[in-house]
N, C-alpha and C positions, 0 to 999 in steps of 0.2 A: 426584464427592462435592464437597460444598461445603467440605470440609476435607481436609487431607493424611491419606492412610492410612498409619499407622505399624506395623500388624501385621494379620496374617491368621490366622485359624484354620481348619484343614482337618481332615478325618476320616481322611485317609491313603489314600483312594482313588487307584488307580493310572491313572485315565484319561489324564492329561496331567501326570504328577507331575514328570517331569525337567525339561520346558519351563517348567513353573510355578515350580519352585523355582529354576531359573536366572533367570527375570525377576524374581522377588522379591529374589534377591540383587542383580541389576543396579540395581533401584530402591531398595536399602536398605531393604526392607520385611520386619520380622521374620515369620517364619512359625513358627506353633505347631501341631504335628500331635497330634491326640487319640488316645488309646489305642484299640486295637480293640474293638469291640462296647461302645461307651460312648455311645449316642445321647442319655442324660440330660445329658452335658456340651455338647450341641450343639442344646439343646431348640428354640431360636428357629428353626434350621434346619429341624428336623424338622416343626415346626407349619407353617412356610412350604410345606415339601413337601406336607404334608397338604391345605393350602389349594388348591395347584395340583391336586393329585390328585382332590379330592373335589368342590371347588367350580368347577373349569374342566374338567378332562379328562372326569370322570364325568357332568357336567351339561349339557354342550353338544354338540350334534349339530355337530360341526365340518365345515367345507367340505370338498371334495374334496382330494386329496393335493397341490394347488398350494401350494408353500410361501409364496408371496406372501399368498394369501389367509389361510392359517393364521396367518402373522405378524401380520397385521391384528388377528385376533381376541386373539392373545397380547398385543399392545400395548395393546388397549381393556382386557383384564383387569387388566394390570399397572397401568394408569393409574388403574382404579378402585380397586384393592387399595392403592395407595400415595397416592393423592390424595384420595379421596372417602370410603373406609371406614375408620371408628375402629377402633382396635386396643385390646383390654383391656390387653395387656402395656405399652402406651404411655400409659396413663392415660386412655384414651378418645381419644386423638389418632390422626390419621392419620400415617403416617410421614413424609410431607411436612411436616407441621405440627411433628412432633418434631424433625426435622433442623433446620428453620427456628428452632426454639427453641434448639437447641445453638448455632447460628451467631450468633443475636441476643444471646447472652451474651457473646461474645468481645468483647474490647476492640478498637474500630477502630484501624487502623493510622494512626499520626499523620500529617497533611498537612504536617509541618514538616520530616519527614525527607529 
């Protein structure tokens, strides 16, 4: 990320919970766990999951089960999704443009220090 991560919001899934919580503590990143059955509080993640489910997995005839081949397709879709495709929730900007606009508004570090 082009900025320090201060906090992460999770849905409380147990896939890798203990290791993830330990790593967040080690890095001093606040961790916020959403209450069960509350996807409305994590709508941006749900929309992203839907994009991958319906625009990637359901729309493409993926290559064989060779992970290297599949990873190339995943990388290409992620690049298009984040770099070229405008998002309504970001005011018609791509995620890359949105992140750039956030970092462009930061005050540059002084060269005098």
